[in-house]
Backbone as numpy.savetxt, mean C-alpha at the origin, in Angstrom:
# Nx Ny Nz CAx CAy CAz Cx Cy Cz
-6.54 10.76 31.60 -7.33 10.80 30.39 -7.36 12.23 29.83
-6.22 12.91 29.92 -6.13 14.27 29.42 -6.33 14.32 27.91
-5.86 13.30 27.20 -5.95 13.28 25.75 -7.38 13.10 25.27
-8.29 12.74 26.19 -9.68 12.48 25.83 -10.44 13.77 25.52
-9.91 14.90 25.95 -10.57 16.18 25.66 -10.04 16.74 24.34
-10.74 17.71 23.81 -10.33 18.34 22.55 -8.98 19.03 22.72
-8.76 19.65 23.85 -7.48 20.31 24.12 -6.35 19.28 24.18
-6.60 18.16 24.80 -5.60 17.09 24.88 -5.26 16.52 23.52
-6.28 16.39 22.69 -6.06 15.87 21.33 -5.20 16.84 20.54
-5.48 18.13 20.66 -4.67 19.14 19.96 -3.21 19.07 20.41
-2.98 18.90 21.71 -1.61 18.80 22.22 -0.90 17.58 21.64
-1.60 16.48 21.59 -0.99 15.26 21.06 -0.69 15.38 19.57
-1.58 16.04 18.82 -1.35 16.22 17.38 -0.13 17.10 17.15
0.07 18.08 18.00 1.25 18.95 17.85 2.55 18.18 18.10
2.49 17.13 18.89 3.69 16.33 19.20 4.10 15.42 18.05
3.20 15.19 17.13 3.48 14.28 16.02 4.56 14.89 15.13
5.53 14.06 14.76 6.58 14.52 13.84 6.15 14.09 12.44
5.56 15.01 11.70 5.04 14.72 10.38 6.19 14.56 9.39
6.03 13.66 8.40 7.10 13.48 7.41 7.28 14.72 6.53
8.50 14.94 6.11 8.79 16.05 5.20 8.27 15.70 3.81
8.23 16.70 2.95 7.69 16.51 1.60 8.49 15.47 0.81
9.82 15.51 0.94 10.67 14.56 0.22 10.45 13.13 0.74
10.33 12.98 2.06 10.07 11.66 2.63 8.72 11.12 2.15
7.72 12.00 2.13 6.39 11.57 1.69 6.42 11.14 0.23
7.18 11.85 -0.60 7.30 11.48 -2.02 7.98 10.11 -2.14
8.99 9.88 -1.33 9.68 8.59 -1.35 8.75 7.46 -0.92
8.00 7.68 0.15 7.06 6.65 0.63 5.97 6.38 -0.41
5.47 7.44 -1.02 4.42 7.28 -2.03 4.95 6.51 -3.24
6.15 6.84 -3.68 6.75 6.13 -4.82 6.96 4.65 -4.48
7.38 4.36 -3.25 7.58 2.97 -2.84 6.27 2.20 -2.88
5.23 2.78 -2.34 3.92 2.12 -2.32 3.41 1.89 -3.73
3.50 2.91 -4.57 3.05 2.76 -5.96 3.87 1.71 -6.70
5.17 1.67 -6.44 6.03 0.66 -7.05 5.61 -0.75 -6.66
5.34 -0.97 -5.39 4.91 -2.28 -4.93 3.55 -2.65 -5.52
2.64 -1.69 -5.60 1.32 -1.96 -6.17 1.44 -2.37 -7.63
2.25 -1.65 -8.40 2.43 -1.99 -9.81 3.10 -3.35 -9.95
4.13 -3.59 -9.13 4.83 -4.88 -9.20 3.87 -6.05 -8.94
3.08 -5.95 -7.88 2.19 -7.06 -7.55 1.03 -7.17 -8.54
0.58 -6.06 -9.10 -0.47 -6.12 -10.12 0.04 -6.89 -11.34
1.25 -6.57 -11.78 1.83 -7.27 -12.94 2.10 -8.73 -12.59
2.60 -8.99 -11.40 2.88 -10.36 -10.96 1.61 -11.21 -10.98
0.53 -10.70 -10.39 -0.70 -11.48 -10.35 -1.35 -11.59 -11.72
-1.20 -10.60 -12.57 -1.74 -10.68 -13.91 -1.05 -11.80 -14.69
0.29 -11.82 -14.65 1.02 -12.87 -15.35 0.78 -14.24 -14.73
0.64 -14.31 -13.41 0.33 -15.58 -12.76 -1.00 -16.12 -13.24
-1.99 -15.25 -13.33 -3.31 -15.68 -13.80 -3.25 -16.15 -15.25
-2.50 -15.43 -16.08 -2.38 -15.83 -17.48 -1.71 -17.19 -17.60
-0.64 -17.40 -16.86 0.08 -18.67 -16.92 -0.78 -19.82 -16.42
-1.46 -19.61 -15.30 -2.30 -20.67 -14.74 -3.45 -20.99 -15.68
-4.06 -19.97 -16.28 -5.16 -20.23 -17.20 -4.68 -20.98 -18.44
-3.48 -20.68 -18.93 -2.92 -21.40 -20.08 -2.66 -22.86 -19.73
-2.14 -23.09 -18.54 -1.89 -24.48 -18.11 -3.21 -25.24 -18.01
-4.23 -24.61 -17.45 -5.52 -25.29 -17.33 -6.16 -25.54 -18.69
-5.97 -24.64 -19.64 -6.47 -24.87 -20.99 -5.75 -26.03 -21.66
-4.43 -26.13 -21.45 -3.66 -27.23 -22.03 -4.10 -28.56 -21.45
-4.48 -28.56 -20.18 -4.95 -29.79 -19.53 -6.43 -30.04 -19.79
-7.07 -29.15 -20.53 -8.49 -29.24 -20.89 -9.38 -29.25 -19.63
-8.95 -28.54 -18.63 -9.74 -28.41 -17.41 -10.66 -27.21 -17.52
-10.20 -26.23 -18.26 -10.94 -24.98 -18.35 -11.36 -24.74 -19.77
């Protein structure tokens, strides 16, 4: 349980291979791209479903 101490935690944090700036930019762009894609997808899905329900006079 060496990692349970503050010194152990510091040692473990030093072992972490942190992403480079370019990698982080790529990961961030990917996440933002997926968020925008799914936001637009769900927005259009909601519009289409609401139009169908209006045509069926359910809503």
